[in-house]
PASEBA-1860 file (N, C-alpha, C; in nm, 3 decimals):
! residues 209
1> XXXXXXXX> 7.263/-3.878/7.437/7.290/-3.781/7.376/7.201/-3.738/7.247 ~ 7.096/-3.670/7.171/7.071/-3.662/7.071/7.066/-3.553/7.001 ~ 7.194/-3.559/6.858/7.250/-3.422/6.828/7.223/-3.423/6.660 ~ 7.093/-3.337/6.657/6.995/-3.308/6.534/7.102/-3.189/6.426 ~ 7.154/-3.285/6.331/7.213/-3.116/6.205/7.039/-3.121/6.113 ~ 7.028/-2.985/6.106/6.981/-2.944/5.970/7.009/-2.863/5.878 ~ 6.988/-2.974/5.736/7.080/-2.853/5.648/7.012/-2.864/5.524 ~ 7.040/-2.756/5.443/6.988/-2.785/5.262/7.120/-2.638/5.214
9> XXXXXXXX> 7.144/-2.678/5.050/7.196/-2.592/4.996/7.178/-2.458/4.975 ~ 7.053/-2.449/5.024/6.936/-2.344/4.921/6.916/-2.301/5.075 ~ 6.958/-2.135/5.059/6.877/-2.058/5.151/6.679/-2.053/5.150 ~ 6.682/-2.005/5.238/6.477/-1.927/5.282/6.426/-2.138/5.255 ~ 6.472/-2.267/5.278/6.478/-2.364/5.284/6.355/-2.381/5.386 ~ 6.362/-2.305/5.550/6.340/-2.367/5.605/6.384/-2.420/5.677 ~ 6.543/-2.387/5.696/6.630/-2.496/5.788/6.634/-2.392/6.054 ~ 6.539/-2.256/5.995/6.584/-2.221/6.121/6.506/-2.278/6.190
17> XXXXXXXX> 6.317/-2.288/6.132/6.194/-2.341/6.130/6.187/-2.464/6.194 ~ 6.292/-2.518/6.139/6.257/-2.681/6.172/6.420/-2.677/6.312 ~ 6.500/-2.592/6.330/6.572/-2.532/6.417/6.474/-2.523/6.549 ~ 6.438/-2.382/6.508/6.357/-2.387/6.712/6.284/-2.451/6.728 ~ 6.131/-2.525/6.615/6.103/-2.588/6.641/6.085/-2.736/6.738 ~ 6.220/-2.780/6.658/6.277/-2.873/6.768/6.323/-2.889/6.845 ~ 6.383/-2.762/6.853/6.485/-2.753/7.015/6.339/-2.764/7.154 ~ 6.241/-2.610/7.053/6.148/-2.587/7.194/6.022/-2.705/7.160
25> XXXXXXXX> 6.033/-2.810/7.101/5.991/-2.912/7.179/6.038/-3.010/7.282 ~ 6.142/-3.002/7.272/6.267/-3.109/7.336/6.250/-3.031/7.446 ~ 6.228/-2.947/7.469/6.304/-2.787/7.631/6.117/-2.839/7.634 ~ 6.009/-2.862/7.608/5.932/-2.877/7.677/5.875/-3.028/7.736 ~ 5.973/-3.089/7.682/6.010/-3.247/7.718/6.080/-3.241/7.896 ~ 6.112/-3.173/7.881/6.200/-3.117/8.044/6.350/-3.139/7.997 ~ 6.419/-3.170/7.844/6.518/-3.161/7.794/6.561/-3.147/7.800 ~ 6.734/-3.087/7.826/6.872/-2.983/7.844/6.911/-3.013/7.692
33> XXXXXXXX> 6.822/-2.859/7.631/6.899/-2.807/7.523/6.951/-2.748/7.538 ~ 6.999/-2.757/7.426/7.137/-2.674/7.341/7.110/-2.609/7.216 ~ 7.103/-2.490/7.175/7.035/-2.484/6.976/7.190/-2.370/6.890 ~ 7.230/-2.426/6.834/7.381/-2.400/6.725/7.287/-2.353/6.691 ~ 7.346/-2.221/6.562/7.350/-2.158/6.463/7.525/-2.131/6.415 ~ 7.569/-2.217/6.309/7.642/-2.115/6.259/7.631/-2.092/6.075 ~ 7.526/-2.029/6.086/7.538/-1.877/5.983/7.545/-1.780/6.027 ~ 7.563/-1.706/5.949/7.657/-1.601/5.982/7.522/-1.492/5.991
41> XXXXXXXX> 7.408/-1.474/5.960/7.356/-1.427/6.045/7.255/-1.463/6.136 ~ 7.249/-1.538/6.202/7.235/-1.543/6.347/7.077/-1.605/6.367 ~ 6.986/-1.639/6.253/6.874/-1.708/6.277/6.811/-1.674/6.353 ~ 6.894/-1.851/6.391/6.836/-1.862/6.568/6.855/-1.866/6.659 ~ 7.020/-1.855/6.693/7.062/-1.734/6.825/6.957/-1.623/6.801 ~ 6.964/-1.493/6.724/6.842/-1.401/6.727/6.729/-1.480/6.794 ~ 6.652/-1.551/6.719/6.512/-1.595/6.790/6.527/-1.596/6.939 ~ 6.637/-1.675/7.004/6.699/-1.757/7.131/6.675/-1.610/7.253
49> XXXXXXXX> 6.806/-1.510/7.116/6.746/-1.400/7.244/6.603/-1.319/7.240 ~ 6.546/-1.370/7.178/6.437/-1.353/7.229/6.320/-1.371/7.272 ~ 6.356/-1.530/7.306/6.250/-1.625/7.392/6.244/-1.582/7.570 ~ 6.122/-1.579/7.578/6.119/-1.561/7.754/6.189/-1.644/7.834 ~ 6.166/-1.600/7.879/6.262/-1.689/8.041/6.083/-1.732/8.068 ~ 6.020/-1.650/8.093/5.835/-1.768/8.129/5.851/-1.931/8.053 ~ 5.913/-1.944/7.933/5.930/-2.075/7.909/6.025/-2.139/7.931 ~ 5.973/-2.251/7.845/6.139/-2.378/7.907/6.219/-2.379/7.780
57> XXXXXXXX> 6.345/-2.336/7.865/6.482/-2.274/7.795/6.581/-2.275/7.737 ~ 6.649/-2.307/7.637/6.716/-2.375/7.573/6.851/-2.281/7.524 ~ 6.907/-2.340/7.562/7.057/-2.307/7.582/7.126/-2.223/7.434 ~ 7.236/-2.224/7.394/7.272/-2.168/7.301/7.432/-2.231/7.336 ~ 7.462/-2.372/7.249/7.559/-2.351/7.208/7.640/-2.322/7.067 ~ 7.736/-2.220/7.139/7.846/-2.167/7.053/7.939/-2.247/7.030 ~ 7.904/-2.241/6.858/8.037/-2.371/6.797/8.064/-2.260/6.650 ~ 8.186/-2.285/6.693/8.255/-2.210/6.558/8.255/-2.281/6.438
65> XXXXXXXX> 8.261/-2.244/6.315/8.223/-2.333/6.205/8.328/-2.304/6.164 ~ 8.470/-2.306/6.232/8.663/-2.360/6.226/8.676/-2.489/6.259 ~ 8.677/-2.439/6.346/8.657/-2.593/6.483/8.527/-2.613/6.520 ~ 8.404/-2.757/6.453/8.379/-2.733/6.507/8.397/-2.873/6.577 ~ 8.314/-2.860/6.739/8.329/-2.917/6.868/8.207/-3.005/6.894 ~ 8.177/-3.061/6.959/8.083/-3.189/7.009/8.006/-3.122/7.104 ~ 7.917/-3.168/7.123/7.791/-3.002/7.233/7.882/-3.040/7.402 ~ 7.864/-2.938/7.425/7.923/-2.995/7.637/7.835/-3.018/7.710
73> XXXXXXXX> 7.902/-3.173/7.798/7.879/-3.224/7.937/7.728/-3.193/7.992 ~ 7.640/-3.260/7.992/7.538/-3.244/8.032/7.387/-3.237/7.922 ~ 7.470/-3.208/7.842/7.356/-3.192/7.717/7.267/-3.294/7.669 ~ 7.125/-3.283/7.674/7.057/-3.429/7.633/7.011/-3.376/7.458 ~ 6.994/-3.279/7.412/6.952/-3.300/7.298/7.035/-3.168/7.223 ~ 7.127/-3.154/7.133/7.182/-3.078/7.048/7.091/-3.069/6.974 ~ 7.094/-2.897/6.925/6.971/-2.899/6.739/7.110/-2.799/6.654 ~ 7.139/-2.799/6.547/7.228/-2.725/6.494/7.186/-2.660/6.274
81> XXXXXXXX> 7.180/-2.558/6.311/7.089/-2.456/6.227/7.230/-2.428/6.097 ~ 7.222/-2.463/6.007/7.352/-2.481/5.917/7.289/-2.358/5.782 ~ 7.455/-2.288/5.765/7.342/-2.137/5.691/7.324/-2.226/5.558 ~ 7.327/-2.144/5.397/7.292/-2.228/5.279/7.510/-2.257/5.183 ~ 7.485/-2.346/5.104/7.586/-2.369/5.079/7.674/-2.471/5.178 ~ 7.623/-2.513/5.289/7.749/-2.631/5.394/7.784/-2.743/5.345 ~ 7.849/-2.717/5.288/7.918/-2.836/5.255/8.077/-2.851/5.227 ~ 8.110/-2.970/5.172/8.245/-2.972/5.155/8.311/-3.081/5.295
89> XXXXXXXX> 8.431/-2.951/5.346/8.494/-3.007/5.484/8.434/-3.029/5.631 ~ 8.335/-2.873/5.556/8.215/-2.863/5.704/8.179/-2.974/5.674 ~ 8.113/-3.002/5.641/8.010/-3.033/5.644/8.032/-3.161/5.657 ~ 8.135/-3.270/5.667/8.199/-3.382/5.712/8.225/-3.410/5.806 ~ 8.285/-3.329/5.887/8.321/-3.237/6.021/8.199/-3.247/6.102 ~ 8.082/-3.222/6.043/7.947/-3.219/6.150/7.909/-3.361/6.164 ~ 7.892/-3.363/6.045/7.884/-3.570/6.004/7.916/-3.691/6.145 ~ 8.040/-3.649/6.156/8.127/-3.675/6.285/8.092/-3.671/6.371
97> XXXXXXXX> 8.023/-3.555/6.396/7.889/-3.530/6.584/7.748/-3.590/6.572 ~ 7.709/-3.578/6.473/7.569/-3.606/6.505/7.544/-3.782/6.426 ~ 7.396/-3.751/6.485/7.350/-3.946/6.449/7.225/-3.864/6.368 ~ 7.152/-3.739/6.363/7.012/-3.713/6.256/7.032/-3.644/6.161 ~ 7.095/-3.651/6.032/7.059/-3.512/5.932/6.905/-3.494/5.881 ~ 6.826/-3.329/5.870/6.688/-3.320/5.909/6.737/-3.285/5.763 ~ 6.728/-3.279/5.624/6.743/-3.171/5.473/6.543/-3.125/5.440 ~ 6.550/-3.030/5.520/6.388/-2.896/5.495/6.409/-2.919/5.290
105> XXXXXXXX> 6.269/-2.911/5.210/6.262/-2.872/5.092/6.128/-2.810/5.060 ~ 6.209/-2.734/4.998/6.031/-2.624/4.992/5.965/-2.699/4.837 ~ 5.867/-2.760/4.826/5.827/-2.823/4.728/5.822/-2.741/4.581 ~ 5.933/-2.690/4.527/5.949/-2.603/4.384/6.124/-2.750/4.291 ~ 6.087/-2.636/4.133/6.159/-2.687/4.090/6.255/-2.671/4.066 ~ 6.252/-2.546/4.108/6.435/-2.510/4.176/6.489/-2.566/4.250 ~ 6.427/-2.606/4.408/6.466/-2.600/4.514/6.514/-2.767/4.532 ~ 6.425/-2.872/4.450/6.469/-3.012/4.426/6.580/-2.988/4.333
113> XXXXXXXX> 6.542/-2.926/4.245/6.752/-2.923/4.167/6.846/-2.882/4.206 ~ 6.815/-2.751/4.407/6.921/-2.741/4.368/7.006/-2.851/4.498 ~ 6.839/-2.911/4.547/6.882/-3.032/4.716/6.930/-3.226/4.563 ~ 6.939/-3.202/4.519/6.979/-3.358/4.469/7.173/-3.336/4.404 ~ 7.192/-3.256/4.427/7.369/-3.283/4.404/7.419/-3.261/4.574 ~ 7.336/-3.169/4.671/7.341/-3.235/4.843/7.330/-3.340/4.840 ~ 7.211/-3.429/4.804/7.208/-3.580/4.814/7.303/-3.673/4.783 ~ 7.324/-3.635/4.670/7.475/-3.673/4.640/7.544/-3.703/4.741
121> XXXXXXXX> 7.615/-3.590/4.801/7.694/-3.503/4.903/7.714/-3.642/4.940 ~ 7.585/-3.596/5.024/7.577/-3.649/5.127/7.605/-3.838/5.172 ~ 7.565/-3.884/5.013/7.556/-4.042/5.000/7.737/-4.104/5.042 ~ 7.767/-3.980/4.957/7.960/-4.019/4.974/8.031/-4.064/5.104 ~ 7.990/-3.930/5.174/8.035/-3.942/5.273/8.008/-4.075/5.400 ~ 8.166/-4.103/5.476/8.129/-4.214/5.515/8.075/-4.307/5.594 ~ 8.034/-4.159/5.639/7.888/-4.184/5.821/7.739/-4.238/5.758 ~ 7.774/-4.190/5.622/7.598/-4.192/5.579/7.635/-4.351/5.543
129> XXXXXXXX> 7.738/-4.481/5.444/7.744/-4.524/5.406/7.715/-4.664/5.496 ~ 7.778/-4.586/5.612/7.811/-4.686/5.734/7.674/-4.670/5.795 ~ 7.557/-4.602/5.708/7.404/-4.619/5.826/7.485/-4.547/6.022 ~ 7.539/-4.457/6.049/7.559/-4.379/6.123/7.506/-4.323/6.141 ~ 7.464/-4.198/6.028/7.380/-4.143/6.077/7.268/-4.110/6.012 ~ 7.148/-4.121/6.030/6.984/-4.116/5.957/6.942/-3.963/5.888 ~ 6.976/-3.988/5.775/6.873/-3.904/5.672/6.759/-3.889/5.656 ~ 6.678/-3.792/5.628/6.557/-3.811/5.635/6.470/-3.645/5.583
137> XXXXXXXX> 6.359/-3.629/5.506/6.305/-3.465/5.472/6.285/-3.406/5.467 ~ 6.218/-3.310/5.517/6.069/-3.222/5.583/6.017/-3.126/5.448 ~ 5.912/-3.223/5.405/5.874/-3.057/5.308/5.793/-2.920/5.356 ~ 5.869/-2.802/5.353/5.839/-2.694/5.430/5.715/-2.608/5.331 ~ 5.632/-2.555/5.415/5.534/-2.510/5.286/5.475/-2.606/5.197 ~ 5.411/-2.673/5.233/5.322/-2.749/5.130/5.181/-2.751/5.100 ~ 5.149/-2.713/5.005/5.011/-2.731/4.972/4.904/-2.922/4.993 ~ 4.920/-2.940/5.045/4.901/-3.135/4.918/4.847/-3.125/4.821
145> XXXXXXXX> 4.765/-3.007/4.726/4.653/-3.018/4.655/4.746/-2.973/4.556 ~ 4.879/-2.943/4.527/4.941/-2.920/4.421/5.034/-3.027/4.392 ~ 5.054/-3.007/4.216/5.114/-3.113/4.166/5.282/-3.116/4.225 ~ 5.298/-3.023/4.255/5.413/-3.002/4.294/5.507/-3.082/4.382 ~ 5.387/-3.021/4.484/5.340/-3.143/4.632/5.357/-3.308/4.616 ~ 5.305/-3.388/4.522/5.318/-3.485/4.499/5.434/-3.494/4.424 ~ 5.551/-3.418/4.346/5.664/-3.453/4.244/5.690/-3.515/4.384 ~ 5.754/-3.463/4.464/5.807/-3.444/4.648/5.914/-3.612/4.673
153> XXXXXXXX> 5.787/-3.690/4.697/5.830/-3.825/4.740/5.859/-3.839/4.653 ~ 5.859/-3.881/4.415/5.883/-3.904/4.351/6.041/-3.863/4.330 ~ 6.012/-3.796/4.292/6.155/-3.736/4.298/6.263/-3.737/4.407 ~ 6.284/-3.838/4.528/6.308/-3.847/4.678/6.378/-4.024/4.634 ~ 6.285/-4.071/4.561/6.256/-4.220/4.544/6.383/-4.276/4.469 ~ 6.488/-4.104/4.389/6.602/-4.122/4.350/6.761/-4.193/4.424 ~ 6.711/-4.080/4.604/6.780/-4.068/4.665/6.752/-4.219/4.775 ~ 6.661/-4.292/4.780/6.585/-4.421/4.828/6.618/-4.329/5.034
161> XXXXXXXX> 6.634/-4.157/5.004/6.581/-4.097/5.142/6.442/-4.096/5.172 ~ 6.396/-4.074/5.298/6.243/-4.111/5.329/6.206/-3.963/5.305 ~ 6.080/-3.969/5.298/5.976/-3.807/5.341/5.916/-3.846/5.472 ~ 5.983/-3.749/5.548/5.919/-3.784/5.686/5.791/-3.696/5.711 ~ 5.818/-3.588/5.654/5.647/-3.501/5.716/5.635/-3.448/5.636 ~ 5.480/-3.368/5.606/5.532/-3.249/5.519/5.437/-3.129/5.645 ~ 5.521/-2.938/5.571/5.456/-2.882/5.664/5.366/-2.823/5.599 ~ 5.263/-2.726/5.659/5.214/-2.655/5.596/5.252/-2.512/5.601
169> XXXXXXXX> 5.215/-2.425/5.511/5.280/-2.246/5.507/5.089/-2.210/5.599 ~ 5.176/-2.165/5.638/5.052/-2.067/5.770/5.148/-1.954/5.807 ~ 5.095/-1.853/5.845/5.098/-1.749/5.893/5.159/-1.771/6.084 ~ 5.149/-1.842/6.129/5.167/-1.901/6.230/5.312/-1.912/6.264 ~ 5.376/-1.967/6.175/5.505/-1.954/6.191/5.597/-1.832/6.259 ~ 5.563/-1.738/6.110/5.581/-1.608/6.145/5.536/-1.525/6.244 ~ 5.434/-1.556/6.273/5.374/-1.475/6.399/5.429/-1.510/6.550 ~ 5.543/-1.642/6.565/5.536/-1.673/6.672/5.718/-1.654/6.665
177> XXXXXXXX> 5.743/-1.656/6.595/5.880/-1.611/6.591/5.983/-1.582/6.556 ~ 5.901/-1.417/6.562/5.932/-1.331/6.545/5.950/-1.303/6.705 ~ 5.857/-1.364/6.790/5.823/-1.319/6.890/5.954/-1.426/6.987 ~ 5.984/-1.490/6.967/6.096/-1.528/7.019/6.031/-1.704/7.113 ~ 5.866/-1.783/6.987/5.823/-1.823/7.054/5.824/-2.003/6.922 ~ 5.795/-2.067/6.946/5.761/-2.157/6.837/5.603/-2.209/6.806 ~ 5.492/-2.310/6.763/5.363/-2.326/6.776/5.354/-2.439/6.918 ~ 5.473/-2.550/6.988/5.490/-2.553/7.075/5.461/-2.469/7.190
185> XXXXXXXX> 5.478/-2.356/7.150/5.499/-2.261/7.305/5.277/-2.214/7.306 ~ 5.228/-2.241/7.190/5.131/-2.185/7.182/4.992/-2.347/7.233 ~ 4.847/-2.252/7.326/4.758/-2.407/7.358/4.757/-2.495/7.216 ~ 4.792/-2.638/7.332/4.803/-2.702/7.214/4.617/-2.727/7.127 ~ 4.481/-2.701/7.127/4.410/-2.687/7.051/4.376/-2.595/6.997 ~ 4.455/-2.432/7.014/4.469/-2.393/6.879/4.642/-2.441/6.763 ~ 4.633/-2.474/6.813/4.796/-2.595/6.710/4.778/-2.713/6.656 ~ 4.609/-2.783/6.730/4.633/-2.977/6.635/4.739/-2.960/6.539
193> XXXXXXXX> 4.646/-2.933/6.468/4.698/-2.987/6.312/4.783/-2.934/6.257 ~ 4.921/-2.832/6.297/5.033/-2.812/6.262/5.074/-2.966/6.348 ~ 5.083/-2.939/6.499/5.090/-3.055/6.522/5.085/-3.157/6.505 ~ 5.021/-3.258/6.469/5.004/-3.357/6.400/5.109/-3.378/6.278 ~ 5.138/-3.238/6.220/5.248/-3.255/6.135/5.311/-3.263/6.093 ~ 5.426/-3.162/6.245/5.490/-3.230/6.356/5.510/-3.385/6.401 ~ 5.447/-3.481/6.446/5.428/-3.527/6.503/5.553/-3.669/6.460 ~ 5.534/-3.711/6.286/5.625/-3.825/6.248/5.782/-3.755/6.209
201> XXXXXXXX> 5.807/-3.608/6.217/5.957/-3.607/6.279/6.004/-3.617/6.446 ~ 5.947/-3.560/6.491/5.923/-3.583/6.619/5.959/-3.769/6.661 ~ 5.881/-3.867/6.638/5.908/-3.969/6.647/6.017/-4.002/6.555 ~ 6.030/-3.960/6.474/6.126/-4.004/6.326/6.305/-3.950/6.425 ~ 6.307/-3.843/6.476/6.432/-3.805/6.588/6.418/-3.860/6.679 ~ 6.378/-3.952/6.773/6.387/-3.979/6.917/6.390/-4.132/6.903 ~ 6.475/-4.199/6.759/6.453/-4.360/6.734/6.605/-4.339/6.715 ~ 6.589/-4.397/6.790/6.747/-4.509/6.806/6.798/-4.548/6.754
209> X> 7.001/-4.529/6.633/6.998/-4.640/6.544/7.031/-4.741/6.650
END
């Protein structure tokens, strides 16, 4: 079973976008996928409620923030979306049940500063130190021609964390998410450029330790 945690202490970083898209991609591979949502706003689960029965189905992983448990038996892929300020004891509990942590980051100074403390906290966790859990970063809403986008790889070198890929800013994400869909539910001919951006992340998530 693959268990993927999407986390960043700053709100609006793209956690739900990553969570729903990864769940959708795996569902298209005919995997038994579950999507968990620890955010009180339940954005990911609201997206699930909008999803058409004609699309590959994704099950709801109901996981209480006070009693974090492993995904149910039969689940092949579990993706867990988290709220802002997710850290401390809750983060430590979740790291015991996942094997991948993906951190979405916007390429702005404020977001980089907010992420620094989170990376330092991750580095202190036993599961990370023992390399039982892989950690990677995804740049969100990135314009590769800007100076801030070029600063992101340099920033991550301080923490020895890989930048897996960068996702561009496009209205396709808003247009699909509000219908319970993702780019992977659209024809490949219309989304090839964006699928190419997701490919490194999917390959990274597929790796076994």
